[in-house]
C-alpha positions as CSV (number, residue, x, y, z in Angstrom):
1,M,2.5,-10.7,1.3
2,L,4.7,-8.8,3.7
3,G,5.6,-9.6,7.3
4,Q,8.6,-9.8,9.6
5,A,6.8,-11.0,12.6
6,A,7.6,-14.5,13.8
7,A,4.0,-15.7,13.1
8,M,4.2,-14.5,9.5
9,Q,7.7,-16.0,9.0
10,E,6.3,-19.3,10.0
11,I,3.5,-18.9,7.4
12,F,6.2,-18.2,4.8
13,R,8.2,-21.2,5.8
14,A,5.1,-23.4,5.6
15,I,4.4,-22.1,2.1
16,G,7.9,-23.1,1.1
17,R,7.6,-26.6,2.7
18,L,4.4,-27.1,0.7
19,S,5.8,-25.9,-2.6
20,H,6.2,-29.4,-4.0
21,S,2.8,-30.6,-2.7
22,T,-0.8,-30.5,-3.8
23,I,-2.1,-31.5,-0.4
24,T,-5.3,-29.9,0.9
25,V,-4.8,-26.9,3.1
26,L,-7.1,-25.2,5.6
27,I,-6.4,-21.5,6.4
28,N,-7.8,-20.1,9.6
29,G,-7.8,-16.3,10.3
30,E,-9.9,-13.4,11.2
31,S,-11.8,-11.4,8.5
32,G,-9.4,-9.1,6.6
33,S,-6.3,-10.9,7.7
34,G,-5.2,-12.0,4.2
35,K,-6.4,-15.6,3.9
36,E,-6.8,-15.3,0.1
37,L,-3.3,-13.9,-0.2
38,V,-2.0,-16.9,1.5
39,A,-4.0,-19.2,-0.8
40,R,-2.7,-17.4,-3.8
41,A,0.9,-17.7,-2.5
42,L,0.3,-21.5,-2.0
43,H,-0.9,-21.7,-5.6
44,K,1.9,-19.6,-7.0
45,H,4.5,-21.8,-5.2
46,S,3.0,-25.2,-6.2
47,P,3.1,-27.7,-9.0
48,H,-0.2,-26.2,-10.2
49,A,1.2,-22.7,-10.5
50,K,0.7,-22.6,-14.3
51,G,-3.0,-23.6,-13.9
52,P,-5.9,-21.3,-12.9
53,F,-6.6,-20.0,-9.4
54,I,-10.3,-20.0,-8.9
55,A,-11.8,-18.5,-5.8
56,I,-15.3,-18.6,-4.5
57,N,-16.8,-17.2,-1.3
58,T,-19.2,-19.9,-0.3
59,A,-20.9,-17.5,2.2
60,A,-21.7,-15.0,-0.6
61,I,-23.5,-17.4,-2.9
62,P,-27.3,-18.1,-2.2
63,K,-27.9,-21.6,-0.9
64,D,-30.0,-22.6,-4.0
65,L,-27.3,-21.5,-6.4
66,L,-24.2,-22.8,-4.6
67,E,-24.4,-26.4,-6.0
68,S,-24.5,-25.1,-9.6
69,E,-21.7,-22.6,-9.0
70,L,-19.4,-25.4,-7.7
71,F,-20.3,-28.3,-9.9
72,G,-22.0,-26.8,-13.0
73,H,-25.2,-27.9,-14.7
74,E,-26.5,-29.4,-17.9
75,K,-28.8,-27.5,-20.3
76,G,-32.4,-27.9,-19.2
77,S,-31.5,-29.4,-15.8
78,F,-33.6,-26.8,-14.0
79,T,-35.7,-23.7,-14.9
80,G,-33.4,-21.1,-16.4
81,A,-30.6,-23.5,-17.3
82,Q,-30.6,-22.6,-21.0
83,A,-27.1,-23.8,-21.6
84,Q,-24.5,-26.1,-20.2
85,Q,-22.3,-24.4,-17.6
86,K,-19.1,-25.6,-16.1
87,G,-18.7,-25.2,-12.3
88,R,-15.8,-23.9,-10.3
89,F,-14.4,-27.4,-9.9
90,E,-14.1,-27.8,-13.7
91,Q,-12.8,-24.2,-14.2
92,A,-10.0,-24.9,-11.7
93,A,-8.8,-28.1,-13.5
94,G,-5.0,-28.2,-13.5
95,G,-4.9,-25.4,-10.9
96,T,-6.3,-24.5,-7.5
97,L,-9.8,-24.1,-6.2
98,F,-10.0,-21.8,-3.2
99,L,-13.2,-22.2,-1.1
100,D,-13.4,-19.2,1.2
101,E,-15.6,-19.1,4.3
102,I,-16.1,-22.8,4.2
103,G,-17.6,-22.7,7.7
104,D,-20.7,-21.1,6.4
105,M,-21.4,-23.8,3.8
106,P,-24.9,-25.3,4.2
107,L,-24.9,-28.9,5.6
108,E,-26.4,-30.4,2.5
109,M,-23.6,-28.9,0.4
110,Q,-21.0,-30.1,2.9
111,T,-22.3,-33.7,2.3
112,R,-21.9,-33.2,-1.5
113,L,-18.4,-31.7,-1.1
114,L,-17.4,-34.6,1.2
115,R,-18.5,-37.1,-1.4
116,V,-16.5,-35.3,-4.1
117,L,-13.4,-35.1,-2.0
118,S,-13.7,-38.8,-1.1
119,E,-14.4,-40.1,-4.6
120,G,-12.4,-37.6,-6.5
121,Q,-15.2,-37.1,-9.0
122,F,-18.6,-35.4,-9.4
123,Y,-21.5,-34.9,-11.7
124,R,-22.9,-31.6,-13.0
125,I,-26.5,-31.0,-12.0
126,G,-28.6,-33.1,-14.4
127,G,-25.5,-34.8,-15.8
128,Q,-24.9,-38.5,-16.4
129,Q,-21.2,-38.5,-16.9
130,S,-18.8,-38.3,-14.0
131,I,-16.1,-35.7,-14.1
132,K,-12.7,-36.2,-12.3
133,V,-11.5,-33.6,-9.9
134,Q,-8.2,-32.2,-11.2
135,A,-7.7,-29.3,-8.9
136,R,-6.0,-28.7,-5.6
137,I,-8.4,-27.7,-2.8
138,I,-7.6,-24.9,-0.4
139,T,-10.2,-23.7,2.1
140,A,-10.4,-20.9,4.5
141,T,-12.6,-19.7,7.4
142,H,-12.7,-17.1,10.2
143,Q,-14.6,-19.6,12.4
144,D,-13.6,-22.3,14.8
145,L,-14.7,-25.4,12.8
146,S,-14.2,-27.7,15.8
147,K,-16.8,-25.6,17.7
148,R,-19.0,-25.6,14.6
149,V,-18.8,-29.4,14.7
150,Q,-19.9,-29.5,18.3
151,E,-22.8,-27.2,17.5
152,G,-23.9,-29.6,14.7
153,S,-23.4,-27.1,12.0
154,F,-20.3,-28.6,10.4
155,R,-19.6,-32.2,9.5
156,E,-16.8,-33.7,11.5
157,D,-15.8,-36.1,8.6
158,L,-15.5,-33.1,6.3
159,L,-13.3,-31.3,8.8
160,H,-11.0,-34.2,8.9
161,R,-10.8,-34.2,5.1
162,L,-10.0,-30.5,4.9
163,N,-7.8,-30.2,7.9
164,V,-4.8,-32.1,6.5
165,I,-2.6,-29.1,6.8
166,R,-3.8,-26.1,8.8
167,L,-2.3,-22.6,8.7
168,Q,-3.2,-20.1,11.4
169,L,-2.9,-16.6,10.1
170,P,-2.3,-14.0,12.9
171,A,-4.5,-10.9,13.3
172,L,-2.8,-7.6,12.6
173,R,-2.9,-6.7,16.3
174,E,-0.7,-9.8,17.0
175,R,2.0,-8.5,14.6
176,T,2.2,-4.8,15.2
177,E,5.9,-4.8,14.2
178,D,4.7,-5.3,10.6
179,I,2.5,-2.2,10.6
180,P,5.2,0.3,9.5
181,L,6.2,-1.9,6.5
182,L,2.6,-2.7,5.6
183,A,1.4,0.9,5.9
184,A,4.3,2.1,3.7
185,H,3.5,-0.5,1.1
186,L,-0.2,0.2,1.1
187,M,0.3,4.0,0.9
188,Q,2.5,3.4,-2.2
189,Q,-0.1,1.1,-3.6
190,A,-2.9,3.6,-3.1
191,A,-0.9,6.4,-4.7
192,Q,-0.2,4.3,-7.7
193,K,-3.9,3.5,-8.2
194,L,-4.7,7.3,-8.1
195,G,-1.7,8.3,-10.2
196,I,-0.2,10.6,-7.6
197,P,3.0,10.8,-5.5
198,A,3.0,8.6,-2.4
199,K,2.6,10.2,1.0
200,T,4.6,9.1,4.0
201,L,3.7,8.6,7.6
202,A,5.2,10.6,10.4
203,P,6.9,8.6,13.2
204,E,4.1,9.6,15.7
205,T,1.5,8.5,13.2
206,I,3.1,5.1,12.9
207,A,3.3,4.8,16.7
208,C,-0.4,5.6,16.9
209,L,-1.3,3.0,14.3
210,K,0.7,0.4,16.2
211,E,-1.5,1.0,19.3
212,F,-4.8,0.6,17.4
213,S,-6.4,-2.8,17.5
214,F,-7.5,-2.9,13.8
215,P,-10.5,-5.2,14.2
216,G,-10.7,-5.3,10.4
217,N,-7.0,-6.3,10.2
218,V,-5.0,-5.7,7.0
219,R,-8.1,-4.8,5.0
220,Q,-8.9,-2.0,7.4
221,L,-5.4,-0.7,7.2
222,E,-5.6,-0.8,3.4
223,N,-8.8,1.2,3.5
224,L,-7.3,3.7,5.9
225,C,-4.2,4.2,3.7
226,H,-6.4,4.8,0.7
227,W,-8.5,7.3,2.6
228,L,-5.4,9.1,3.9
229,T,-3.9,9.3,0.4
230,V,-7.1,11.1,-0.8
231,M,-8.0,13.2,2.2
232,A,-4.8,14.2,4.1
233,P,-3.6,17.6,2.8
234,G,0.1,17.2,3.3
235,K,2.8,15.0,1.8
236,I,3.6,13.7,5.3
237,I,0.7,12.2,7.3
238,Q,0.6,13.7,10.7
239,L,-1.1,12.4,13.8
240,H,-4.0,14.9,13.5
241,D,-4.7,13.6,10.0
242,L,-5.9,10.2,11.4
243,P,-9.6,9.6,12.1
244,E,-10.7,10.3,15.6
245,E,-11.4,6.6,16.3
246,I,-7.7,5.8,15.8
247,R,-6.2,8.9,17.4
248,S,-8.3,8.4,20.6
249,T,-6.5,5.1,21.3
250,Y,-3.1,7.0,21.3
251,G,-4.1,10.2,23.0
252,P,-5.9,13.6,22.5
253,T,-4.9,15.8,19.6
254,S,-5.6,19.5,19.2
255,E,-6.6,19.5,15.6
256,P,-9.7,17.7,14.3
257,A,-9.6,15.5,11.2
258,A,-12.2,14.8,8.6
259,T,-14.3,11.7,9.2
260,P,-13.6,8.9,6.7
261,P,-16.5,7.0,5.1
262,H,-17.6,3.9,7.1
263,T,-15.7,0.9,6.0
264,E,-17.0,-2.6,6.7
265,T,-14.6,-5.1,8.2
266,A,-16.1,-7.7,5.9
267,T,-16.3,-11.4,6.2
268,T,-14.1,-12.3,3.3
269,A,-10.5,-13.0,3.3
């Protein structure tokens, strides 16, 4: 993680203060803002650092499979269960379990999760023996969970369980001073993946990027840097090399640029 903005410095300080703790943490932030990176940093600087870091996007797992993914199942517990399978809670034993997009978890699974967090143990589907939870729990969402509670789509008692420590991750547009540093890092990263020399950004190009709102946050900047590494012809990225949607926020340019492939802003962290 990189960031010199005050909001990011506060995140770094919080990670440091939590380094000797295994307390539950809730990370709030827009899609693409780097919530999983924060979760990984919390894990790396914790007493569970030597254990596994297991991440699951609860919004990406079909409702009827989520329980088995989280808690595992016994052989023959349902059609297709041909062998015993450990769930993510067991896989994360001695480490950290990161539940991303917790705000999209179905209500019935919220009830099961609340029971597990309250009792500190769970059963595999079809199991008769309780299994102790031995992982730190970190959750993340791009949603306002208090609003979800008011709407009746999120349990208030579960929110209280998860919201012991809450970290608010800023959007990229709220820390534009970090864009030059992030862009340089991401250009270097893209070049390494492709096995080519890294390109640099001209001052006017950086100024343009700082004026763009980046609705997809750091993930969108990362995709842009990868595209520029592949598509821009020169070693120095000029303003006219940027996509029209970005250049138009800064001012008209005389030279057209190729159109990059559509990149989703995604709902994951």
